[in-house]
C-alpha positions as CSV (number, residue, x, y, z in Angstrom):
1,Q,0.2,-0.1,0.2
2,V,1.0,3.3,-0.7
3,Q,0.1,6.6,1.2
4,L,0.5,10.1,-0.5
5,V,0.5,13.0,1.2
6,E,0.1,17.1,-0.2
7,S,1.0,20.4,1.5
8,G,2.1,23.0,-0.2
9,G,-1.7,24.6,-0.8
10,G,-3.3,28.3,0.9
11,L,-4.5,30.9,0.5
12,V,-2.7,33.8,-2.2
13,Q,-3.3,36.7,-4.2
14,P,-3.1,36.8,-8.0
15,G,-0.3,36.9,-9.3
16,G,1.6,35.0,-6.6
17,S,3.3,32.0,-5.8
18,L,2.7,28.6,-4.0
19,R,5.0,26.1,-4.0
20,L,3.1,22.1,-3.9
21,S,4.8,19.1,-2.4
22,C,3.3,15.7,-2.8
23,A,6.2,13.0,-0.6
24,A,5.2,8.8,-1.1
25,S,4.7,6.1,1.0
26,G,5.2,2.6,1.9
27,S,6.7,-0.6,1.1
28,A,7.2,-2.7,-1.9
29,F,7.2,-0.5,-4.2
30,S,9.1,1.8,-7.0
31,V,7.7,5.0,-8.0
32,N,7.2,5.4,-12.2
33,A,5.4,8.9,-12.4
34,M,4.0,10.8,-9.9
35,G,1.3,14.1,-11.0
36,W,-0.8,16.5,-10.9
37,Y,-4.3,17.2,-11.0
38,R,-6.7,19.8,-9.9
39,Q,-10.9,19.8,-9.6
40,A,-12.1,23.7,-9.4
41,P,-16.0,23.6,-7.9
42,G,-18.4,22.6,-10.7
43,K,-15.7,21.1,-12.9
44,E,-14.1,17.6,-14.1
45,R,-11.0,16.5,-12.8
46,E,-8.2,18.1,-15.3
47,F,-4.3,17.3,-16.0
48,V,-1.8,19.9,-14.3
49,A,1.5,18.4,-14.6
50,S,3.6,14.8,-14.5
51,I,7.1,13.9,-14.0
52,M,8.5,10.2,-15.6
53,R,11.2,8.9,-13.1
54,S,13.4,9.3,-16.0
55,G,12.7,13.7,-15.8
56,G,10.9,14.0,-18.7
57,T,7.9,16.4,-18.0
58,N,4.4,17.1,-19.3
59,Y,2.2,20.2,-18.5
60,A,-1.3,21.0,-20.1
61,D,-1.8,23.8,-21.7
62,S,-3.3,26.2,-19.0
63,V,-0.2,26.1,-16.8
64,K,2.8,25.9,-18.6
65,G,5.2,28.9,-18.6
66,R,3.7,29.1,-15.4
67,F,4.4,26.3,-13.3
68,T,7.4,23.8,-13.0
69,I,7.2,20.3,-11.4
70,S,10.3,18.7,-9.8
71,G,11.0,15.5,-8.0
72,D,13.2,14.2,-5.7
73,T,13.5,10.8,-6.8
74,A,15.7,9.6,-3.1
75,K,12.9,11.2,-1.4
76,N,10.0,9.6,-3.6
77,T,8.1,13.7,-3.3
78,V,7.2,15.5,-6.0
79,Y,7.0,19.4,-6.3
80,L,4.8,21.5,-8.4
81,Q,5.9,25.2,-8.2
82,M,3.2,27.4,-9.3
83,N,4.2,31.0,-9.9
84,S,1.7,34.5,-11.5
85,L,-1.2,31.9,-10.4
86,K,-4.4,33.5,-11.6
87,S,-8.3,33.7,-9.8
88,E,-9.0,30.6,-12.2
89,D,-6.3,28.8,-11.1
90,T,-8.9,27.8,-7.9
91,A,-9.2,24.4,-7.4
92,V,-9.0,21.6,-5.4
93,Y,-5.0,20.1,-6.2
94,Y,-4.8,16.5,-5.9
95,C,-1.6,14.1,-6.0
96,N,-1.2,11.5,-8.4
97,A,1.8,8.2,-8.5
98,V,2.1,5.1,-10.8
99,V,3.9,2.5,-8.9
100,L,5.5,-0.7,-9.6
101,T,5.0,-2.8,-6.8
102,T,8.0,-4.8,-6.3
103,I,6.0,-7.8,-5.1
104,P,3.9,-10.2,-6.4
105,P,1.9,-9.5,-8.3
106,V,4.2,-7.0,-10.1
107,R,1.2,-4.7,-11.6
108,Y,1.7,-0.5,-12.3
109,M,-1.2,1.2,-9.8
110,P,-1.9,4.7,-9.5
111,Y,-2.5,6.3,-6.3
112,W,-4.2,9.7,-5.1
113,G,-3.4,12.3,-2.7
114,K,-6.3,13.5,-0.4
115,G,-5.7,17.3,-2.4
116,T,-5.0,20.3,-1.0
117,L,-7.0,23.5,-1.4
118,V,-5.4,26.8,-3.8
119,T,-7.2,29.5,-3.3
120,I,-6.5,32.7,-5.2
121,S,-7.7,35.8,-4.3
122,S,-7.3,39.4,-3.4
């Protein structure tokens, strides 16, 4: 079993910055990829950014140039640096991890954190 714990959410003014963190813990797993999704009130959950174990990254068009995802493989932790925040970035941000279990049955498994609220408001 893998647990994901997010931190770093809060209230910030438009144009400000926040840094989210997500740490994966548990046993018998290897992280393959980690990422962030968000869900605004009344909307579907949407992809924000992801990072592969190899270091490759991917971003939603809406956050390109403003958000940066990074990871610490030794700590099984992923970060999301969010700059130039806009009101439309207001959402609950969820951490996602795809892990490879290292004990039988060996397989890829997705896990989700409980989410952290980011509110952009003046």
